[in-house]
All heavy atoms as an XYZ file, in Angstrom:
920
protein
N     102.235     82.543    117.764
C     101.596     82.615    116.481
C     102.673     82.753    115.408
O     103.641     83.476    115.583
C     100.668     83.826    116.442
C     100.035     84.039    115.106
S      99.087     85.560    114.979
C      97.896     85.325    116.232
N     102.481     82.039    114.316
C     103.444     82.103    113.241
C     103.355     83.450    112.540
O     102.268     83.996    112.352
C     103.179     80.987    112.237
C     103.414     79.614    112.814
C     103.142     78.557    111.788
C     103.342     77.192    112.404
N     103.019     76.122    111.474
N     104.498     83.992    112.173
C     104.527     85.300    111.547
C     103.875     85.276    110.166
O     103.305     86.246    109.703
C     105.973     85.787    111.437
C     106.087     87.208    111.010
C     107.494     87.704    111.117
C     107.550     89.164    110.755
N     108.856     89.721    110.876
N     103.913     84.121    109.524
C     103.354     84.007    108.186
C     101.853     84.274    108.169
O     101.321     84.859    107.234
C     103.636     82.606    107.645
C     103.078     82.368    106.287
C     103.454     81.007    105.793
N     102.770     80.719    104.555
C     102.656     79.531    104.029
N     103.186     78.504    104.641
N     102.030     79.361    102.908
N     101.166     83.863    109.211
C      99.713     84.019    109.268
C      99.283     85.117    110.225
O      98.142     85.147    110.662
C      99.066     82.695    109.664
C      99.366     81.597    108.690
C     100.170     80.533    109.047
C      98.866     81.647    107.404
C     100.453     79.526    108.145
C      99.144     80.646    106.493
C      99.939     79.580    106.858
N     100.178     86.029    110.548
C      99.856     87.115    111.459
C      98.831     88.043    110.805
O      99.031     88.502    109.685
C     101.119     87.890    111.799
C     100.923     88.952    112.828
C     102.227     89.611    113.168
C     102.012     90.696    114.184
N     103.224     91.444    114.462
N      97.710     88.324    111.481
C      96.683     89.179    110.876
C      97.155     90.623    110.771
O      97.986     91.082    111.558
C      95.507     89.051    111.829
C      96.103     88.644    113.109
C      97.328     87.852    112.791
N      96.613     91.347    109.798
C      96.951     92.748    109.591
C      95.752     93.590    109.993
O      94.617     93.285    109.623
C      97.315     92.985    108.129
C      98.562     92.257    107.723
C      98.795     92.389    106.231
C     100.049     91.683    105.811
N      99.991     90.246    105.972
N      96.010     94.641    110.748
C      94.951     95.511    111.215
C      95.122     96.887    110.602
O      96.236     97.346    110.355
C      94.965     95.601    112.741
C      94.818     94.263    113.399
C      95.892     93.654    114.016
C      93.604     93.608    113.377
C      95.760     92.419    114.604
C      93.463     92.360    113.965
C      94.538     91.770    114.579
N      94.006     97.563    110.351
C      94.033     98.877    109.727
C      94.330     99.985    110.718
O      94.660    101.085    110.317
C      92.687     99.153    109.055
C      92.412     98.165    107.946
O      93.337     97.648    107.332
N      91.145     97.903    107.691
N      94.213     99.704    112.001
C      94.410    100.712    113.039
C      95.779    100.521    113.667
O      96.169     99.413    114.002
C      93.295    100.610    114.084
C      91.948    100.928    113.419
C      93.544    101.535    115.248
C      90.756    100.703    114.300
N      96.510    101.642    113.821
C      97.835    101.609    114.427
C      97.894    102.599    115.587
O      97.033    103.470    115.723
C      98.899    101.998    113.393
C      98.998    101.032    112.243
C     100.055    101.476    111.268
C     100.137    100.507    110.101
N     101.122    100.932    109.108
N      98.924    102.486    116.403
C      99.132    103.388    117.529
C      99.320    104.810    117.009
O     100.054    105.038    116.053
C     100.367    102.945    118.318
C     100.658    103.785    119.527
C     101.871    103.277    120.256
C     102.242    104.178    121.403
N     103.429    103.703    122.100
N      98.617    105.756    117.624
C      98.717    107.148    117.227
C      97.652    107.590    116.228
O      97.520    108.776    115.949
N      96.868    106.660    115.683
C      95.807    107.007    114.737
C      94.649    107.679    115.455
O      94.433    107.480    116.649
C      95.265    105.755    114.046
C      96.193    105.223    112.982
O      97.098    105.956    112.557
O      96.004    104.061    112.572
N      93.876    108.444    114.700
C      92.616    108.976    115.205
C      91.509    108.034    114.779
O      91.410    107.673    113.604
C      92.360    110.384    114.658
C      93.242    111.399    115.322
O      93.565    111.280    116.489
N      93.649    112.405    114.575
N      90.688    107.631    115.747
C      89.616    106.674    115.474
C      88.305    107.195    116.048
O      88.281    108.109    116.869
C      89.924    105.284    116.076
C      91.110    104.647    115.411
C      90.119    105.364    117.572
N      87.198    106.581    115.597
C      85.869    106.890    116.080
C      85.259    105.601    116.618
O      85.441    104.539    116.026
C      84.997    107.430    114.926
C      83.633    107.810    115.418
C      85.660    108.606    114.261
N      84.553    105.699    117.739
C      83.882    104.536    118.313
C      82.543    104.379    117.605
O      81.719    105.302    117.597
C      83.681    104.713    119.831
C      82.990    103.504    120.415
C      85.015    104.947    120.518
N      82.309    103.201    116.993
C      81.085    102.986    116.220
C      80.081    102.090    116.937
O      78.982    101.897    116.432
C      81.407    102.394    114.830
C      82.106    101.047    114.945
C      82.216    103.366    114.016
C      82.269    100.318    113.643
N      80.449    101.547    118.108
C      79.526    100.689    118.856
C      79.848    100.771    120.339
O      80.987    101.014    120.719
C      79.637     99.246    118.381
N      78.845    100.585    121.168
C      79.054    100.570    122.607
C      78.548    101.831    123.285
O      77.910    102.689    122.668
N      78.844    101.957    124.569
C      78.359    103.078    125.366
C      78.973    104.410    124.931
O      78.350    105.456    125.077
C      78.671    102.852    126.849
C      77.853    101.720    127.448
O      76.813    101.380    126.840
O      78.255    101.188    128.492
N      80.184    104.406    124.415
C      80.876    105.632    124.027
C      80.737    105.933    122.537
O      81.541    106.662    121.971
C      82.360    105.529    124.393
C      82.557    105.443    125.894
O      81.951    106.251    126.604
O      83.312    104.569    126.346
N      79.696    105.390    121.906
C      79.511    105.580    120.472
C      79.316    107.061    120.155
O      78.437    107.716    120.705
C      78.293    104.790    119.998
C      77.974    104.969    118.532
C      76.766    104.155    118.148
C      76.391    104.384    116.709
N      75.237    103.598    116.321
N      80.169    107.582    119.275
C      80.070    108.960    118.813
C      80.804    109.040    117.485
O      82.034    108.943    117.436
C      80.682    109.920    119.833
C      80.464    111.365    119.445
O      79.716    111.623    118.476
O      81.032    112.248    120.118
N      80.067    109.215    116.402
C      80.662    109.194    115.073
C      81.231    110.535    114.653
O      81.754    110.660    113.549
C      79.613    108.734    114.044
C      79.053    107.335    114.273
C      77.970    107.025    113.258
C      80.155    106.299    114.194
N      81.143    111.562    115.520
C      81.606    112.892    115.130
C      82.858    113.359    115.859
O      83.417    114.386    115.492
C      80.480    113.910    115.362
C      79.274    113.590    114.516
O      79.408    113.198    113.364
N      78.099    113.746    115.081
N      83.291    112.637    116.889
C      84.468    113.095    117.634
C      85.559    112.023    117.621
O      85.372    110.940    118.164
C      84.091    113.446    119.072
O      83.601    112.315    119.726
N      86.693    112.324    116.988
C      87.789    111.351    116.950
C      88.567    111.322    118.255
O      88.638    112.311    118.979
C      88.664    111.853    115.800
C      88.400    113.312    115.742
C      86.984    113.507    116.182
N      89.145    110.165    118.564
C      89.989    109.970    119.733
C      91.297    109.332    119.268
O      91.345    108.670    118.244
C      89.306    109.039    120.749
C      88.001    109.560    121.248
N      87.913    110.481    122.256
C      86.725    109.292    120.879
C      86.649    110.749    122.491
N      85.901    110.035    121.662
N      92.342    109.490    120.069
C      93.667    108.987    119.708
C      93.894    107.586    120.292
O      93.531    107.326    121.438
C      94.734    109.940    120.227
C      96.107    109.651    119.726
C      97.079    110.722    120.160
C      98.446    110.416    119.605
N      99.407    111.435    119.983
N      94.512    106.713    119.504
C      94.841    105.361    119.959
C      96.112    105.430    120.804
O      97.131    105.947    120.360
C      95.039    104.410    118.756
C      95.549    103.059    119.223
C      93.757    104.254    117.981
N      96.032    104.907    122.025
C      97.183    104.905    122.933
C      98.021    103.644    122.746
O      99.240    103.713    122.673
C      96.714    105.013    124.400
C      95.938    106.315    124.603
C      97.886    104.931    125.349
C      95.253    106.400    125.947
N      97.361    102.481    122.687
C      98.078    101.216    122.562
C      97.168    100.163    121.941
O      95.951    100.262    122.010
C      98.546    100.742    123.931
N      97.813     99.170    121.330
C      97.091     98.030    120.771
C      97.637     96.772    121.415
O      98.843     96.548    121.433
C      97.242     97.963    119.245
C      96.624     99.203    118.608
C      96.591     96.705    118.694
C      96.733     99.246    117.126
N      96.733     95.952    121.959
C      97.125     94.717    122.623
C      96.792     93.554    121.696
O      95.646     93.148    121.597
C      96.399     94.583    123.961
C      96.823     93.362    124.714
O      97.778     92.679    124.332
N      96.139     93.064    125.798
N      97.791     93.040    120.973
C      97.570     91.911    120.078
C      98.019     90.653    120.789
O      99.202     90.396    120.962
C      98.358     92.076    118.773
O      99.727     92.250    119.093
C      97.869     93.269    118.002
N      97.054     89.879    121.235
C      97.362     88.603    121.870
C      97.636     87.572    120.794
O      97.638     87.873    119.601
C      96.190     88.154    122.746
C      96.003     89.055    123.936
O      96.955     89.647    124.419
N      94.785     89.175    124.402
N      97.843     86.352    121.194
C      98.076     85.298    120.214
C      96.809     84.971    119.445
O      96.864     84.498    118.333
C      98.634     84.050    120.906
C     100.011     84.301    121.471
C     100.800     83.033    121.627
O     100.349     81.988    121.146
O     101.864     83.094    122.228
N      95.653     85.228    120.037
C      94.387     84.965    119.367
C      93.945     86.235    118.641
O      93.660     87.251    119.279
C      93.331     84.550    120.388
C      92.056     84.082    119.746
O      91.879     84.222    118.543
N      91.171     83.539    120.540
N      93.856     86.237    117.311
C      93.483     87.462    116.586
C      92.050     87.913    116.848
O      91.699     89.040    116.554
C      93.677     87.074    115.120
C      93.735     85.612    115.082
C      94.179     85.136    116.421
N      91.202     87.034    117.426
C      89.836     87.428    117.739
C      89.755     88.292    118.986
O      88.722     88.886    119.254
C      88.960     86.191    117.938
C      88.869     85.348    116.685
O      89.022     85.927    115.584
O      88.644     84.136    116.790
N      90.820     88.363    119.763
C      90.798     89.084    121.029
C      91.711     90.310    121.008
O      92.333     90.639    122.007
C      91.203     88.158    122.167
C      90.233     87.019    122.366
C      90.603     86.162    123.533
C      89.594     85.040    123.706
N      89.893     84.189    124.821
N      91.778     90.995    119.888
C      92.617     92.190    119.784
C      91.876     93.357    120.418
O      90.757     93.684    120.030
C      92.958     92.497    118.316
C      93.735     93.780    118.210
C      93.739     91.353    117.728
N      92.488     93.980    121.413
C      91.876     95.081    122.141
C      92.729     96.330    121.957
O      93.950     96.256    121.849
C      91.766     94.745    123.619
C      91.223     93.376    123.901
C      89.805     93.175    124.214
N      89.196     94.045    125.173
C      87.869     94.205    125.195
N      87.116     93.599    124.328
N      87.331     94.977    126.101
N      92.062     97.483    121.944
C      92.728     98.756    121.687
C      92.416     99.705    122.834
O      91.276     99.821    123.272
C      92.235     99.361    120.356
C      92.926    100.677    120.074
C      92.456     98.389    119.219
N      93.448    100.411    123.308
C      93.291    101.406    124.356
C      93.158    102.768    123.681
O      94.068    103.203    122.971
C      94.506    101.379    125.283
C      94.377    102.059    126.621
C      93.290    101.387    127.445
C      95.685    102.002    127.364
N      91.998    103.414    123.873
C      91.697    104.674    123.205
C      91.538    105.767    124.258
O      90.899    105.563    125.294
C      90.411    104.552    122.365
C      90.125    105.846    121.628
C      90.529    103.408    121.376
N      92.114    106.914    123.978
C      92.116    108.037    124.916
C      90.694    108.560    125.145
O      90.004    108.934    124.205
C      92.983    109.145    124.323
C      93.318    110.273    125.244
C      94.293    111.217    124.592
O      93.843    112.072    123.806
O      95.498    111.081    124.843
N      90.241    108.563    126.401
C      88.942    109.119    126.757
C      87.751    108.233    126.467
O      86.612    108.699    126.508
N      87.970    106.960    126.177
C      86.885    106.039    125.842
C      86.898    104.874    126.829
O      87.953    104.412    127.226
C      87.048    105.517    124.394
C      86.032    104.457    124.069
C      86.946    106.662    123.409
N      85.718    104.405    127.214
C      85.551    103.259    128.108
C      86.238    103.512    129.459
O      87.067    102.730    129.906
C      86.078    101.981    127.447
C      85.552    100.731    128.100
O      84.590    100.774    128.847
N      86.196     99.618    127.821
N      85.863    104.611    130.101
C      86.433    104.984    131.395
C      85.852    104.084    132.486
O      84.638    103.930    132.598
C      86.124    106.461    131.720
C      86.655    107.385    130.621
C      86.694    106.853    133.072
C      88.140    107.434    130.503
N      86.736    103.466    133.278
C      86.325    102.614    134.390
C      86.910    103.162    135.689
O      87.905    103.882    135.677
C      86.769    101.144    134.188
C      86.078    100.536    132.987
C      88.263    101.031    134.058
N      86.281    102.810    136.808
C      86.748    103.245    138.121
C      87.445    102.080    138.801
O      86.884    100.988    138.892
C      85.561    103.708    138.974
O      84.870    104.725    138.264
C      86.030    104.249    140.303
N      88.670    102.317    139.272
C      89.429    101.290    139.984
C      89.647    101.743    141.422
O      89.986    102.897    141.671
C      90.794    101.061    139.318
C      90.730    100.287    138.040
C      92.115     99.930    137.588
C      92.146     98.471    137.224
N      93.470     97.992    136.917
N      89.479    100.826    142.348
C      89.728    101.100    143.754
C      91.087    100.511    144.108
O      91.300     99.307    143.959
C      88.633    100.469    144.620
C      87.279    101.055    144.352
N      86.725    102.016    145.142
C      86.392    100.828    143.355
C      85.545    102.349    144.660
N      85.321    101.636    143.567
N      92.003    101.356    144.572
C      93.350    100.907    144.920
C      93.468    100.713    146.423
O      92.997    101.537    147.212
C      94.385    101.924    144.442
C      94.428    102.182    142.939
C      95.453    103.255    142.628
C      94.760    100.904    142.198
N      94.113     99.623    146.810
C      94.340     99.346    148.223
C      95.371    100.326    148.781
O      96.201    100.839    148.050
C      94.863     97.921    148.394
C      93.830     96.857    148.076
C      94.458     95.505    148.139
C      94.213     94.898    149.494
N      94.697     93.515    149.572
N      95.339    100.555    150.073
C      96.358    101.415    150.672
C      97.759    100.822    150.497
O      97.962     99.614    150.634
C      95.979    101.456    152.154
C      94.536    101.104    152.187
C      94.310    100.176    151.030
N      98.709    101.682    150.168
C     100.107    101.270    150.060
C     100.980    102.436    150.501
O     100.479    103.445    151.000
C     100.438    100.794    148.637
C     100.165    101.850    147.593
O     100.140    103.040    147.894
N      99.941    101.421    146.368
N     102.273    102.328    150.303
C     103.191    103.370    150.770
C     102.941    104.696    150.056
O     103.054    105.766    150.661
C     104.630    102.928    150.560
N     102.591    104.636    148.784
C     102.382    105.863    148.033
C     101.037    106.511    148.387
O     100.937    107.727    148.488
C     102.436    105.563    146.542
C     102.463    106.809    145.680
C     102.640    106.468    144.207
O     102.554    105.311    143.823
N     102.886    107.483    143.407
N      99.993    105.691    148.567
C      98.670    106.179    148.944
C      98.261    105.513    150.253
O      97.639    104.450    150.257
C      97.638    105.830    147.861
C      97.952    106.397    146.509
C      98.445    105.593    145.489
C      97.762    107.749    146.249
C      98.740    106.105    144.250
C      98.048    108.278    145.003
C      98.537    107.461    144.008
O      98.826    107.974    142.782
N      98.596    106.112    151.410
C      98.326    105.465    152.687
C      96.831    105.240    152.955
O      96.463    104.310    153.670
C      98.904    106.419    153.724
C      99.657    107.435    152.986
C      99.306    107.352    151.553
N      95.967    106.063    152.365
C      94.539    105.886    152.591
C      93.865    105.137    151.440
O      92.657    104.944    151.470
C      93.869    107.244    152.758
C      94.314    107.940    154.027
C      93.602    109.268    154.188
O      93.216    109.882    153.206
N      93.446    109.684    155.427
N      94.632    104.759    150.424
C      94.038    104.139    149.247
C      93.481    105.227    148.348
O      93.546    106.408    148.667
N      92.939    104.845    147.209
C      92.375    105.854    146.328
C      91.432    105.219    145.320
O      91.379    104.000    145.167
C      93.487    106.607    145.594
O      94.176    105.727    144.742
N      90.695    106.087    144.652
C      89.820    105.685    143.561
C      90.338    106.379    142.310
O      90.481    107.604    142.281
C      88.361    106.071    143.849
C      87.874    105.357    145.102
C      87.474    105.748    142.655
C      86.509    105.792    145.565
N      90.633    105.591    141.273
C      91.243    106.118    140.049
C      90.331    105.812    138.865
O      89.803    104.702    138.754
C      92.634    105.478    139.815
C      93.256    105.986    138.538
C      93.535    105.729    140.990
N      90.154    106.804    137.992
C      89.418    106.584    136.748
C      90.429    106.474    135.622
O      91.299    107.333    135.482
C      88.452    107.729    136.481
C      87.338    107.791    137.494
C      86.254    108.714    137.077
C      85.159    108.640    138.118
N      83.880    108.984    137.586
N      90.323    105.395    134.840
C      91.259    105.193    133.737
C      90.558    104.509    132.571
O      89.453    103.972    132.721
C      92.467    104.375    134.187
C      92.142    102.999    134.679
C      93.370    102.250    135.167
O      94.342    102.896    135.581
O      93.339    101.012    135.106
N      91.219    104.550    131.398
C      90.653    103.933    130.205
C      90.830    102.422    130.250
O      91.855    101.925    130.687
C      91.333    104.460    128.936
C      91.085    105.910    128.651
C      92.229    106.804    129.091
O      93.193    106.293    129.691
O      92.136    108.012    128.852
N      89.831    101.710    129.765
C      89.916    100.259    129.597
C      89.907     99.982    128.097
O      89.369    100.776    127.320
C      88.746     99.569    130.285
N      90.505     98.876    127.671
C      90.555     98.602    126.229
C      89.189     98.221    125.648
O      88.333     97.679    126.347
C      91.540     97.437    126.119
C      91.661     96.873    127.469
C      91.269     97.918    128.451
N      89.010     98.527    124.362
C      87.808     98.139    123.627
C      88.229     97.240    122.473
O      89.385     97.254    122.049
C      87.038     99.363    123.088
C      86.475    100.184    124.212
C      87.902    100.206    122.194
N      87.286     96.461    121.952
C      87.607     95.560    120.847
C      87.835     96.359    119.576
O      87.198     97.384    119.334
C      86.481     94.537    120.652
C      86.898     93.365    119.827
N      86.750     93.345    118.467
C      87.494     92.193    120.164
C      87.216     92.196    117.996
N      87.682     91.480    119.019
N      88.756     95.888    118.742
C      89.144     96.610    117.534
C      87.993     96.731    116.539
O      87.939     97.664    115.740
C      90.383     95.959    116.890
C      91.035     96.910    115.893
C      90.032     94.623    116.265
C      92.420     96.511    115.487
N      87.019     95.817    116.605
C      85.887     95.860    115.673
C      84.925     97.007    115.984
O      84.081     97.341    115.160
C      85.125     94.538    115.705
O      84.510     94.369    116.966
N      85.036     97.627    117.152
C      84.168     98.737    117.527
C      84.738    100.084    117.130
O      84.210    101.127    117.512
C      83.912     98.729    119.036
C      83.162     97.499    119.471
O      82.447     96.902    118.683
N      83.332     97.111    120.712
N      85.815    100.094    116.354
C      86.493    101.336    115.970
C      86.580    101.458    114.455
O      86.649    100.465    113.743
C      87.905    101.369    116.550
C      88.037    101.211    118.057
C      89.494    101.110    118.436
C      87.372    102.364    118.776
N      86.596    102.718    113.977
C      86.859    103.015    112.573
C      87.852    104.161    112.511
O      87.857    105.044    113.375
C      85.586    103.443    111.842
C      84.785    102.318    111.267
S      83.368    102.911    110.338
C      84.069    103.030    108.721
N      88.677    104.161    111.473
C      89.632    105.248    111.280
C      88.912    106.545    110.959
O      87.867    106.548    110.314
C      90.583    104.909    110.135
C      91.814    104.124    110.505
C      92.574    103.740    109.261
C      92.706    104.895    111.424
N      89.496    107.662    111.375
C      88.956    108.994    111.122
C      89.802    109.645    110.030
O      91.026    109.656    110.099
C      89.013    109.819    112.402
C      88.581    111.225    112.251
C      89.371    112.314    112.096
C      87.238    111.714    112.261
N      88.612    113.439    112.008
C      87.290    113.101    112.105
C      86.000    111.097    112.375
C      86.147    113.901    112.073
C      84.862    111.881    112.343
C      84.939    113.266    112.196
N      89.129    110.168    109.014
C      89.823    110.862    107.925
C      89.667    112.360    108.144
O      88.554    112.876    108.183
C      89.227    110.452    106.579
C      90.010    110.999    105.404
O      91.060    111.629    105.623
O      89.569    110.793    104.255
N      90.794    113.074    108.289
C      90.766    114.510    108.542
C      90.176    115.276    107.368
O      89.456    116.244    107.553
C      92.186    115.031    108.824
C      92.605    114.987    110.259
C      91.651    115.689    111.215
O      91.211    116.827    110.944
O      91.346    115.088    112.242
N      90.499    114.862    106.158
C      90.010    115.587    104.982
C      88.509    115.437    104.817
O      87.798    116.400    104.558
C      90.724    115.104    103.724
C      90.377    115.912    102.503
C      91.218    115.534    101.325
C      90.864    116.420    100.136
N      91.585    116.034     98.949
N      87.989    114.224    104.977
C      86.559    113.968    104.829
C      85.778    114.333    106.091
O      84.556    114.457    106.055
C      86.330    112.506    104.482
N      86.465    114.502    107.227
C      85.837    114.767    108.529
C      84.780    113.711    108.848
O      83.677    114.014    109.276
C      85.203    116.158    108.556
C      86.161    117.288    108.347
C      87.008    117.517    109.554
C      87.838    118.778    109.361
N      89.113    118.691    110.000
N      85.135    112.443    108.599
C      84.198    111.341    108.815
C      84.968    110.052    109.030
O      86.140    109.949    108.650
C      83.279    111.196    107.605
N      84.315    109.037    109.630
C      84.944    107.719    109.717
C      84.981    107.082    108.334
O      84.050    107.260    107.547
C      84.045    106.941    110.661
C      82.769    107.688    110.725
C      83.051    109.095    110.348
N      86.075    106.375    108.041
C      86.246    105.833    106.688
C      86.725    104.395    106.721
O      87.344    103.949    107.673
C      87.269    106.666    105.868
C      86.744    108.036    105.587
C      88.613    106.721    106.551
N      86.417    103.690    105.637
C      87.034    102.404    105.364
C      88.297    102.692    104.577
O      88.417    103.756    103.957
C      86.096    101.516    104.552
C      84.864    101.084    105.305
C      84.024    100.184    104.444
C      82.801     99.721    105.210
N      81.961     98.838    104.398
N      89.232    101.750    104.584
C      90.471    101.992    103.865
C      90.785    100.829    102.937
O      90.238     99.744    103.069
C      91.661    102.241    104.811
C      92.027    100.980    105.550
C      91.390    103.360    105.764
C      93.415    101.003    106.070
N      91.673    101.109    102.011
C      92.232    100.068    101.162
C      93.739    100.196    101.255
O      94.264    101.239    101.626
C      91.736    100.194     99.727
C      92.270    101.376     98.976
C      91.800    101.338     97.522
N      92.553    102.277     96.737
C      92.180    103.523     96.486
N      91.033    103.971     96.965
N      92.935    104.314     95.762
N      94.437     99.118    100.917
C      95.893     99.114    100.979
C      96.444     99.077     99.572
O      95.958     98.341     98.726
C      96.385     97.882    101.729
C      95.992     97.850    103.164
C      96.258     96.449    103.731
N      96.359     96.536    105.158
C      97.514     96.536    105.831
N      98.634     96.403    105.211
N      97.520     96.649    107.132
N      97.479     99.882     99.348
C      98.183     99.857     98.073
C      99.655     99.619     98.342
O     100.211    100.138     99.299
C      97.992    101.176     97.316
C      96.651    101.292     96.663
C      96.562    102.498     95.749
O      97.578    103.191     95.555
O      95.450    102.739     95.243
N     100.246     98.850     97.486
C     101.659     98.526     97.652
C     102.504     99.546     96.909
O     102.255     99.855     95.750
C     101.924     97.129     97.113
C     103.284     96.631     97.437
C     103.427     95.201     97.004
N     104.582     94.668     97.694
C     104.761     93.417     97.970
N     103.856     92.544     97.611
N     105.829     93.010     98.599
N     103.518    100.075     97.584
C     104.469    101.004     96.973
C     105.857    100.408     97.095
O     106.034     99.307     97.607
C     104.417    102.379     97.672
O     104.798    102.211     99.037
C     103.023    102.981     97.598
N     106.851    101.157     96.642
C     108.236    100.675     96.726
C     108.688    100.534     98.174
O     109.489     99.669     98.508
C     109.196    101.641     96.010
C     108.879    101.912     94.574
C     107.839    103.010     94.392
O     107.777    103.937     95.220
O     107.074    102.913     93.422
N     108.170    101.394     99.049
C     108.601    101.375    100.451
C     107.758    100.454    101.324
O     108.116    100.195    102.453
C     108.531    102.800    101.036
O     107.186    103.279    100.907
C     109.484    103.721    100.305
N     106.629     99.968    100.819
C     105.765     99.094    101.608
C     104.311     99.382    101.297
O     103.974     99.927    100.246
N     103.420     99.045    102.231
C     102.001     99.254    102.021
C     101.578    100.618    102.546
O     102.083    101.093    103.562
C     101.191     98.165    102.724
C     101.230     96.850    102.014
C     102.124     95.865    102.389
C     100.384     96.598    100.954
C     102.178     94.656    101.741
C     100.417     95.392    100.290
C     101.318     94.417    100.674
N     100.634    101.245    101.852
C     100.087    102.538    102.252
C      98.587    102.378    102.438
O      97.921    101.741    101.628
C     100.375    103.609    101.170
C      99.735    104.927    101.547
C     101.857    103.766    100.955
N      98.055    102.959    103.525
C      96.621    102.933    103.770
C      95.986    104.139    103.089
O      96.420    105.265    103.282
C      96.333    102.981    105.266
C      96.938    101.821    106.014
C      96.712    101.933    107.498
N      97.374    103.111    108.038
C      97.160    103.617    109.252
N      96.307    103.055    110.051
N      97.794    104.689    109.660
N      94.946    103.901    102.283
C      94.298    104.963    101.525
C      92.814    104.985    101.872
O      92.148    103.948    101.866
C      94.502    104.765    100.010
C      95.990    104.851     99.719
C      93.721    105.791     99.214
C      96.361    104.651     98.299
N      92.300    106.186    102.166
C      90.894    106.367    102.497
C      90.033    106.131    101.267
O      90.334    106.607    100.181
C      90.682    107.791    103.016
O      89.321    108.098    103.052
N      88.923    105.406    101.445
C      88.031    105.153    100.320
C      87.152    106.357    100.012
O      86.676    106.502     98.893
C      87.166    103.924    100.588
C      87.919    102.627    100.477
C      86.988    101.455    100.520
C      87.741    100.166    100.276
N      86.855     99.000    100.269
N      86.934    107.250    100.992
C      86.104    108.424    100.744
C      86.873    109.529    100.035
O      86.430    110.063     99.031
C      85.550    108.982    102.070
C      84.307    108.309    102.531
C      83.676    109.033    103.687
C      82.453    108.271    104.150
N      81.830    108.854    105.310
N      88.038    109.884    100.570
C      88.774    111.025    100.020
C      89.871    110.610     99.044
O      90.333    111.434     98.251
C      89.389    111.856    101.148
O      90.384    111.106    101.823
N      90.304    109.368     99.084
C      91.383    108.933     98.220
C      92.759    109.336     98.684
O      93.750    109.112     98.007
N      92.861    109.954     99.869
C      94.129    110.418    100.422
C      94.795    109.309    101.240
O      94.108    108.485    101.831
C      93.905    111.624    101.329
C      93.348    112.841    100.614
C      94.372    113.505     99.728
O      95.523    113.646    100.156
O      94.000    113.877     98.598
N      96.109    109.342    101.273
C      96.860    108.390    102.088
C      96.746    108.789    103.557
O      96.789    109.962    103.897
C      98.312    108.362    101.665
N      96.594    107.786    104.415
C      96.541    108.013    105.862
C      97.916    107.726    106.417
O      98.479    106.676    106.182
C      95.470    107.107    106.507
C      94.099    107.495    105.963
C      95.497    107.244    108.023
C      92.979    106.633    106.456
N      98.448    108.673    107.165
C      99.825    108.576    107.667
C     100.104    107.348    108.445
O      99.606    106.638    109.080
C     100.198    109.790    108.496
C      99.297    109.982    109.694
C      99.787    111.112    110.534
C      98.819    111.380    111.645
N      99.206    111.155    112.935
């Protein structure tokens, strides 16, 4: 993908987000973003969120686990199912971007505070 047309996302690694759609929908409890998987197709951006979309994986026996095992881990969710969490407003918020001397800053539309 050309860098000139690279899409910009409001969610970054380490942000607190709220799930607004799906089985784990909860607008009152924020979760931390672990990783963002940006493929070449901007429609398929998936985000790994701590404690959300838990799936069960069955592992085959190997040297480390001679009997095999069952592991529960997070699976990625689509970026459109998430909203940023504003600590000051204690609610999910939309954001706007403002340009400063050092670059762009994300600002909450509810509280007017900059999001780190």
